[in-house]
VEXGU-981768 format. One line per field, with one value per residue (C-alpha): residue number from 1; x, y, z; residue in one letter. Coordinates in Angstrom, 2 decimals. Layout:
<rs>
i c(NUM; ...)
east c(X; ...)
north c(Y; ...)
up c(Z; ...)
aa c(A; ...)
</rs>
This chain:
<rs>
i c(1; 2; 3; 4; 5; 6; 7; 8; 9; 10; 11; 12; 13; 14; 15; 16; 17; 18; 19; 20; 21; 22; 23; 24; 25; 26; 27; 28; 29; 30; 31; 32; 33; 34; 35; 36; 37; 38; 39; 40; 41; 42; 43; 44; 45; 46; 47; 48; 49; 50; 51; 52; 53; 54; 55; 56; 57; 58; 59; 60; 61; 62; 63; 64; 65; 66; 67; 68; 69; 70; 71; 72; 73; 74; 75; 76; 77; 78; 79; 80; 81; 82; 83; 84; 85; 86; 87; 88; 89; 90; 91; 92; 93; 94; 95; 96; 97; 98; 99; 100; 101; 102; 103; 104; 105; 106; 107; 108; 109; 110; 111; 112; 113; 114; 115; 116; 117; 118; 119; 120; 121; 122; 123; 124; 125; 126; 127; 128; 129; 130; 131; 132; 133; 134; 135; 136; 137; 138; 139; 140; 141; 142; 143; 144; 145; 146; 147; 148; 149; 150; 151; 152; 153; 154; 155; 156; 157; 158; 159; 160; 161; 162; 163; 164; 165; 166; 167; 168; 169; 170; 171; 172; 173; 174; 175; 176; 177; 178; 179; 180; 181; 182; 183; 184; 185; 186; 187; 188; 189; 190; 191; 192; 193; 194; 195; 196; 197; 198; 199; 200; 201; 202; 203; 204; 205; 206; 207; 208; 209; 210; 211; 212; 213; 214; 215; 216; 217; 218; 219; 220; 221; 222; 223; 224; 225; 226; 227; 228; 229; 230; 231; 232; 233; 234; 235; 236; 237; 238; 239; 240; 241; 242; 243; 244; 245; 246; 247; 248; 249; 250; 251; 252; 253; 254; 255; 256; 257; 258; 259; 260; 261; 262; 263; 264; 265; 266; 267; 268; 269; 270; 271; 272; 273; 274; 275; 276; 277; 278; 279; 280; 281; 282; 283; 284; 285; 286; 287; 288; 289; 290; 291; 292; 293; 294; 295; 296; 297; 298; 299; 300; 301; 302; 303; 304; 305; 306; 307; 308; 309; 310; 311; 312; 313; 314; 315; 316; 317; 318; 319; 320; 321; 322; 323; 324; 325; 326; 327; 328; 329; 330; 331; 332; 333; 334; 335; 336; 337; 338; 339; 340; 341; 342; 343; 344; 345; 346; 347; 348; 349; 350; 351; 352; 353; 354; 355; 356; 357; 358; 359; 360; 361; 362; 363; 364; 365; 366; 367; 368; 369; 370; 371; 372; 373; 374; 375; 376; 377; 378; 379; 380; 381; 382; 383; 384; 385; 386; 387; 388; 389; 390; 391; 392; 393; 394; 395; 396; 397; 398; 399; 400; 401; 402; 403; 404; 405; 406; 407; 408; 409; 410; 411)
east c(162.34; 161.63; 157.79; 157.85; 158.48; 155.99; 153.88; 154.82; 154.35; 151.58; 149.73; 150.55; 149.56; 146.40; 146.51; 147.57; 144.61; 141.77; 143.07; 143.98; 141.48; 139.05; 142.53; 143.23; 139.88; 140.74; 144.29; 146.10; 147.36; 146.31; 146.67; 148.10; 150.98; 151.38; 151.85; 153.92; 156.31; 156.50; 156.78; 160.03; 162.05; 161.69; 163.01; 167.06; 166.06; 166.74; 166.03; 166.82; 164.18; 162.40; 164.17; 161.01; 161.78; 158.84; 159.91; 160.84; 157.89; 155.04; 153.64; 152.79; 152.01; 149.62; 147.74; 147.41; 146.16; 143.93; 142.29; 143.09; 141.15; 138.44; 137.06; 137.71; 135.26; 132.50; 132.45; 132.33; 128.91; 127.39; 127.60; 125.84; 121.46; 120.10; 118.89; 120.11; 117.64; 118.96; 121.05; 123.44; 125.06; 125.74; 128.71; 130.76; 129.80; 131.17; 134.41; 134.88; 134.88; 135.47; 137.41; 139.36; 139.66; 140.96; 143.53; 145.19; 145.58; 146.67; 149.67; 149.92; 150.91; 153.19; 154.89; 156.10; 156.63; 158.43; 159.01; 160.64; 158.43; 157.00; 153.06; 152.65; 153.74; 152.71; 149.26; 150.31; 151.07; 148.01; 145.79; 148.12; 147.87; 144.38; 141.77; 141.66; 141.31; 138.57; 141.06; 143.16; 140.22; 137.32; 137.76; 136.41; 133.79; 130.08; 129.63; 126.75; 124.28; 121.99; 124.84; 123.42; 125.93; 127.18; 131.16; 131.28; 128.58; 130.51; 134.03; 132.82; 131.07; 134.60; 136.70; 134.45; 133.57; 137.40; 139.17; 137.59; 137.21; 140.95; 141.18; 140.44; 143.11; 146.40; 145.68; 145.97; 149.08; 150.25; 148.89; 150.81; 153.62; 153.37; 152.29; 148.44; 146.37; 144.09; 143.61; 144.31; 143.46; 142.14; 139.04; 139.67; 140.08; 137.66; 135.21; 136.57; 138.83; 136.45; 132.51; 132.42; 134.88; 132.98; 129.44; 129.22; 131.71; 128.28; 125.59; 127.07; 127.70; 124.51; 122.98; 124.41; 124.33; 120.59; 119.78; 121.49; 120.23; 116.44; 117.39; 118.76; 115.42; 113.19; 115.17; 114.86; 111.41; 109.27; 111.94; 113.81; 116.62; 120.56; 120.36; 123.68; 126.63; 126.10; 130.36; 130.54; 128.12; 130.15; 133.18; 131.39; 129.38; 132.50; 134.37; 131.92; 131.43; 134.82; 135.31; 132.39; 133.62; 136.88; 135.25; 133.52; 136.57; 134.50; 136.52; 135.94; 136.47; 133.35; 131.25; 132.14; 131.78; 128.05; 127.53; 127.44; 125.57; 123.08; 122.45; 122.73; 119.45; 117.26; 117.71; 116.59; 113.27; 112.55; 112.98; 114.36; 118.27; 118.11; 116.14; 117.91; 117.02; 119.37; 122.59; 124.25; 124.62; 126.20; 128.39; 129.17; 131.02; 132.71; 134.03; 135.00; 137.36; 138.88; 139.00; 141.51; 143.42; 144.02; 144.69; 147.75; 149.29; 148.83; 150.58; 153.73; 153.87; 154.41; 156.83; 159.20; 159.08; 160.39; 164.13; 164.97; 163.25; 165.48; 165.18; 167.07; 163.86; 161.94; 160.04; 159.08; 157.38; 155.56; 153.79; 153.37; 151.07; 149.91; 148.24; 147.86; 147.00; 146.05; 143.49; 141.53; 141.41; 140.01; 137.82; 136.73; 135.98; 134.39; 131.86; 130.70; 127.26; 127.19; 124.54; 127.47; 128.50; 131.74; 133.49; 132.74; 133.84; 137.34; 137.48; 136.93; 139.72; 141.77; 140.87; 142.54; 144.54; 146.09; 147.22; 146.26; 145.00; 147.51; 150.32; 147.99; 148.08; 151.85; 152.30; 150.18; 151.70; 155.53; 153.65; 152.91; 156.12; 157.32; 160.50; 162.89; 164.55; 160.92; 159.24; 161.84; 160.71; 156.94; 157.95; 159.33; 157.04; 153.87; 155.53; 156.46; 152.91; 150.89; 153.79; 153.64; 149.59; 149.57; 151.21; 149.63; 146.24; 146.77; 148.18; 144.77; 141.84; 140.92; 141.02; 139.45; 136.59; 136.13; 135.83; 133.61; 130.96; 130.81; 129.98; 127.46; 126.11; 125.65; 124.20)
north c(43.78; 42.90; 43.22; 39.65; 38.82; 40.03; 38.96; 35.88; 36.03; 37.54; 35.13; 31.90; 33.41; 33.80; 30.03; 28.97; 31.24; 29.57; 25.68; 25.80; 27.96; 25.13; 23.74; 26.68; 26.96; 23.45; 23.69; 25.93; 28.64; 31.49; 32.69; 35.83; 34.07; 32.78; 35.80; 37.13; 34.58; 35.28; 39.25; 38.02; 35.85; 38.66; 40.84; 41.31; 38.42; 35.89; 36.87; 41.03; 41.11; 43.96; 46.87; 48.58; 50.93; 52.26; 55.54; 56.19; 54.19; 55.72; 57.82; 55.14; 52.52; 55.39; 54.88; 51.24; 50.51; 53.01; 51.40; 48.12; 49.36; 51.37; 48.18; 45.83; 48.14; 48.49; 45.01; 44.48; 46.86; 45.13; 41.86; 43.73; 44.01; 44.30; 47.52; 50.31; 49.67; 45.70; 44.80; 43.53; 46.35; 47.30; 44.79; 46.49; 49.89; 49.14; 47.53; 50.53; 52.79; 51.72; 49.13; 50.99; 54.31; 51.81; 50.57; 53.49; 54.75; 51.32; 51.56; 55.56; 54.75; 51.30; 53.91; 57.00; 54.98; 51.58; 52.73; 56.14; 57.76; 61.68; 62.07; 62.58; 59.60; 57.36; 58.53; 58.47; 54.74; 54.07; 55.54; 53.08; 50.14; 50.27; 49.40; 45.87; 45.01; 43.96; 42.87; 40.08; 39.27; 37.81; 34.23; 35.29; 37.81; 36.76; 35.23; 36.84; 38.57; 36.28; 34.96; 36.45; 34.86; 37.50; 36.80; 36.99; 39.97; 41.97; 40.96; 42.48; 45.69; 46.15; 46.15; 48.54; 51.13; 51.49; 51.90; 55.80; 56.16; 55.44; 58.72; 61.38; 59.61; 59.27; 63.89; 64.08; 62.66; 64.39; 67.59; 66.67; 66.69; 69.77; 68.78; 69.15; 72.49; 71.31; 74.49; 76.01; 73.32; 70.47; 72.83; 72.61; 68.75; 67.79; 69.89; 69.34; 65.95; 63.84; 65.18; 67.08; 64.25; 61.38; 62.84; 63.76; 60.33; 58.82; 60.44; 61.48; 57.02; 56.41; 59.43; 57.96; 54.17; 54.87; 57.18; 55.00; 51.46; 53.11; 54.54; 51.18; 49.27; 51.95; 52.14; 48.51; 47.19; 50.16; 50.24; 47.45; 50.12; 50.04; 45.73; 44.26; 46.79; 45.94; 46.13; 49.95; 50.44; 49.07; 51.20; 54.24; 53.99; 53.84; 56.99; 59.27; 58.28; 57.93; 61.62; 63.60; 63.07; 64.13; 67.11; 67.83; 67.32; 63.86; 60.64; 58.55; 55.26; 55.87; 57.03; 53.48; 51.60; 53.26; 53.38; 49.75; 49.17; 51.81; 49.96; 46.43; 47.19; 49.65; 45.87; 44.11; 45.87; 46.13; 42.48; 39.18; 38.48; 36.29; 38.49; 38.63; 42.44; 43.04; 44.60; 44.89; 40.00; 40.89; 44.49; 41.82; 38.92; 41.26; 43.29; 39.86; 39.34; 42.20; 42.34; 39.30; 40.50; 43.78; 41.31; 39.66; 42.86; 44.77; 41.55; 41.01; 44.91; 43.74; 41.01; 43.12; 45.50; 43.90; 43.12; 46.96; 47.17; 48.18; 45.35; 46.72; 49.18; 46.28; 45.22; 41.82; 42.42; 45.03; 42.87; 40.27; 43.07; 44.15; 40.89; 38.97; 42.11; 45.15; 43.37; 40.98; 43.48; 46.47; 44.51; 43.16; 46.39; 47.44; 44.48; 44.70; 43.57; 42.42; 40.00; 36.73; 33.92; 34.41; 31.60; 34.83; 37.19; 35.43; 34.90; 38.57; 39.13; 36.94; 38.14; 41.70; 41.44; 44.21; 44.81; 46.79; 49.57; 49.75; 50.23; 52.98; 55.01; 54.23; 55.36; 58.92; 60.07; 59.66; 61.91; 64.39; 64.79; 62.81; 62.99; 59.97; 58.91; 58.57; 57.14; 54.29; 53.50; 53.86; 51.19; 48.78; 48.55; 48.50; 46.15; 43.70; 43.73; 43.22; 40.20; 38.75; 39.29; 37.40; 34.65; 33.96; 34.80; 32.60; 29.85; 29.96; 31.00; 27.90; 25.48; 27.86; 29.18; 25.41; 24.80; 27.49; 26.30; 22.73; 24.00; 26.30; 23.88; 21.70; 24.30)
up c(73.78; 70.05; 69.34; 68.01; 71.24; 73.00; 71.01; 71.00; 75.13; 74.74; 72.46; 75.06; 77.54; 76.20; 74.73; 78.74; 80.29; 77.58; 77.83; 81.82; 83.58; 85.02; 85.95; 88.01; 89.63; 90.94; 91.96; 95.25; 92.49; 90.68; 87.26; 89.29; 89.92; 86.35; 85.80; 87.89; 87.30; 83.55; 84.79; 86.92; 84.48; 81.48; 83.75; 84.13; 87.49; 84.74; 81.33; 80.62; 78.02; 79.89; 81.74; 83.68; 86.65; 88.94; 88.29; 85.08; 84.38; 86.55; 84.05; 81.27; 84.69; 86.26; 83.33; 82.82; 85.95; 85.56; 82.34; 83.91; 87.90; 85.84; 83.66; 87.30; 89.02; 86.11; 86.00; 90.16; 89.55; 86.79; 89.56; 92.04; 91.37; 94.43; 95.69; 98.01; 100.71; 100.84; 104.20; 101.84; 100.87; 104.87; 105.07; 102.53; 103.18; 106.69; 105.20; 102.84; 105.23; 109.00; 108.29; 105.67; 107.83; 111.25; 108.32; 107.50; 111.42; 111.94; 109.28; 109.77; 113.41; 112.28; 109.62; 112.07; 114.70; 113.63; 109.97; 110.36; 107.74; 108.18; 109.09; 105.17; 103.67; 106.31; 105.63; 101.74; 102.75; 104.45; 101.73; 98.92; 100.81; 101.76; 98.89; 98.27; 94.61; 92.54; 89.66; 92.36; 93.88; 91.01; 92.85; 95.89; 94.23; 93.43; 90.60; 88.84; 89.54; 90.87; 93.61; 97.23; 98.83; 101.71; 102.10; 98.12; 97.85; 101.13; 99.50; 96.06; 97.63; 99.17; 96.16; 94.47; 96.76; 98.82; 95.48; 95.53; 99.10; 99.28; 97.15; 99.97; 102.01; 99.32; 98.47; 102.15; 102.72; 99.52; 101.05; 104.46; 102.23; 101.36; 96.89; 97.18; 98.53; 101.76; 102.83; 106.43; 109.40; 106.21; 105.40; 102.12; 101.90; 103.73; 101.57; 97.84; 98.18; 100.98; 100.22; 97.13; 94.61; 96.43; 96.63; 93.31; 92.06; 93.30; 91.63; 88.30; 87.94; 89.13; 86.86; 83.97; 84.96; 85.35; 82.00; 79.77; 80.83; 80.69; 77.63; 75.62; 77.48; 75.97; 72.25; 72.87; 73.49; 71.52; 68.49; 68.17; 67.94; 69.59; 69.13; 69.34; 70.45; 73.68; 74.09; 73.03; 75.39; 78.14; 77.42; 76.44; 80.20; 81.93; 79.29; 80.19; 83.51; 84.58; 82.12; 83.35; 87.30; 86.67; 84.46; 87.51; 89.97; 91.56; 91.94; 89.18; 90.37; 92.05; 89.57; 87.65; 90.06; 90.82; 86.83; 86.47; 90.19; 88.82; 85.38; 86.54; 89.27; 86.30; 84.47; 87.07; 88.26; 84.83; 83.65; 84.74; 85.24; 81.69; 79.60; 76.34; 76.51; 78.72; 77.64; 80.95; 80.90; 77.43; 79.04; 82.13; 79.96; 77.91; 80.64; 82.71; 79.33; 79.38; 83.13; 82.70; 79.69; 82.28; 85.08; 83.23; 81.45; 85.08; 86.65; 84.57; 85.19; 88.09; 88.35; 85.82; 88.80; 91.20; 89.99; 90.48; 93.91; 96.46; 98.94; 102.00; 102.79; 103.15; 106.24; 105.62; 109.12; 108.00; 105.16; 108.26; 110.16; 107.16; 106.70; 109.76; 112.51; 110.46; 108.41; 110.56; 113.18; 110.76; 109.89; 113.30; 114.32; 111.09; 111.32; 114.85; 115.24; 111.81; 110.29; 109.43; 110.32; 112.28; 108.88; 107.03; 109.10; 109.37; 105.16; 105.15; 107.33; 105.37; 101.93; 101.66; 98.76; 97.40; 93.89; 90.91; 92.46; 94.53; 92.20; 90.49; 93.81; 94.00; 90.72; 91.11; 94.06; 92.12; 89.25; 91.83; 92.94; 96.54; 96.63; 94.50; 97.81; 99.63; 96.37; 96.59; 99.64; 99.36; 96.36; 97.81; 100.30; 98.95; 95.65; 98.32; 99.91; 96.49; 95.49; 98.92; 98.69; 94.39; 95.93; 99.18; 98.75; 95.40; 97.13; 99.79; 97.71; 96.25; 99.26; 101.86; 99.41; 98.50; 102.11; 102.26; 99.36; 100.95; 104.67; 102.68; 101.13; 103.70; 105.21)
aa c(M; D; F; A; I; W; V; T; V; G; G; A; L; L; V; L; M; A; L; S; G; T; L; F; A; R; L; P; L; S; T; A; M; L; Y; L; G; V; G; V; A; L; S; P; F; W; L; G; A; V; D; L; Q; M; L; K; A; A; P; M; L; E; H; L; T; E; A; V; V; L; I; S; L; F; T; S; G; L; K; L; S; V; G; L; Q; D; R; R; W; L; P; P; L; R; L; A; L; L; S; M; V; I; S; V; V; A; V; T; L; I; G; T; W; L; L; G; L; S; L; G; A; A; V; L; L; G; G; I; L; A; P; T; D; P; V; L; A; S; D; V; Q; V; A; D; A; A; D; R; D; A; L; R; F; A; L; T; G; E; G; G; L; N; D; G; T; A; F; P; V; V; M; L; G; L; G; L; L; G; L; H; E; I; G; D; Y; G; W; R; W; V; A; V; D; L; L; W; A; S; A; A; G; L; V; I; G; A; L; L; G; S; S; L; G; K; L; V; L; H; L; R; R; E; H; K; E; A; V; G; Y; D; N; F; L; A; L; G; L; I; G; L; A; Y; G; M; A; L; L; C; H; A; Y; G; F; L; A; V; F; A; A; G; V; A; L; R; R; V; E; H; Q; A; M; K; P; A; D; A; D; A; P; A; N; A; M; L; G; F; N; E; Q; L; D; R; I; G; E; L; C; A; V; I; V; I; G; L; L; L; W; A; V; Q; W; Q; H; V; A; W; W; F; V; A; A; L; M; L; V; V; R; P; A; S; V; A; L; G; L; L; G; A; R; M; L; P; A; Q; R; R; L; I; G; W; F; G; I; R; G; V; G; S; L; F; Y; L; A; Y; A; I; N; H; G; I; K; P; A; L; A; E; V; L; T; A; L; V; L; S; V; I; A; S; S; I; I; V; H; G; I; S; V; T; P; L; M; S; A; Y; T; R; R; R; S; R; R)
</rs>
């Protein structure tokens, strides 16, 4: 595709984002649906301007989606200012751990019994589809650090946590396929991939976020330094947390999310949320804009990929089962006994949005050497789920969240 056409299309979409953002907020539509349609139109389905195929483009797609997810995770972390002792953390923790494990087990059983996949491939599929997406779920996440709504907090926390907690499942799937060392009886997977990588990622991110927050506040208050470069601080902290986690063989996604949470928590304890000295306020605005641009790029890419999907491998009943049975059931079981309204439980069960995170894990698995035949099957299953989620959840998010807000206002 000619560079001039890319620039023209990109510029038109950015202008459209700026002019129609409030309009999309009122209609049963989402910007992601628009981007998906643009990607499909540019692919050989219609204009043929771009020929993008998952297996050939997997290295590039892994890094693109990796960057988009990192920005979104940090943004999600900055929105959550309550302390870890607050009971609001219990639902997202249960969703990211219990509900995710139940979902993986369900997908594994479906994959082996009904889709004809091997155990390793079925576990891998469960890990790829396990994380709910922090990129596409912005409409159901908390609006800012002062938002304490239990539904939005749970979905924001879940999206931030389970992009990292899904990594051990993906590594287990790769191990069962013989593409990753998991040790005799899985001891290495438990010790390194599950326990060490998860705990170390959270600790590294929390230490970096809290340390940087305290340092910046000290410099601004005592020396009037480190002022006016909050955007650089945001990108720098994302890079530091992610890079150091990878160097320590930990999960960088968890580190970046924890860094955002820790940074916001330090500020919340030290000052008023609206204080002008608070770097997280400027970071949040900057990262939300980057998040939107990343969503645009990633979803257009998803649309570009659809033309090359081997549709004979798609099982639409599986897509429906995942959305209508597996997700609601895993949420219901994971939140048993939680202090939440029935309406909140139902909405959490519905908004199991799949998107850029699943595309990252798919590209990651392909780049780790899964066989082309299996890659084609997984690509068809995963992209059909992602595209369906973008459309179905995009149509339903505005009316459902508007009705929820009205009920909350009456209460």
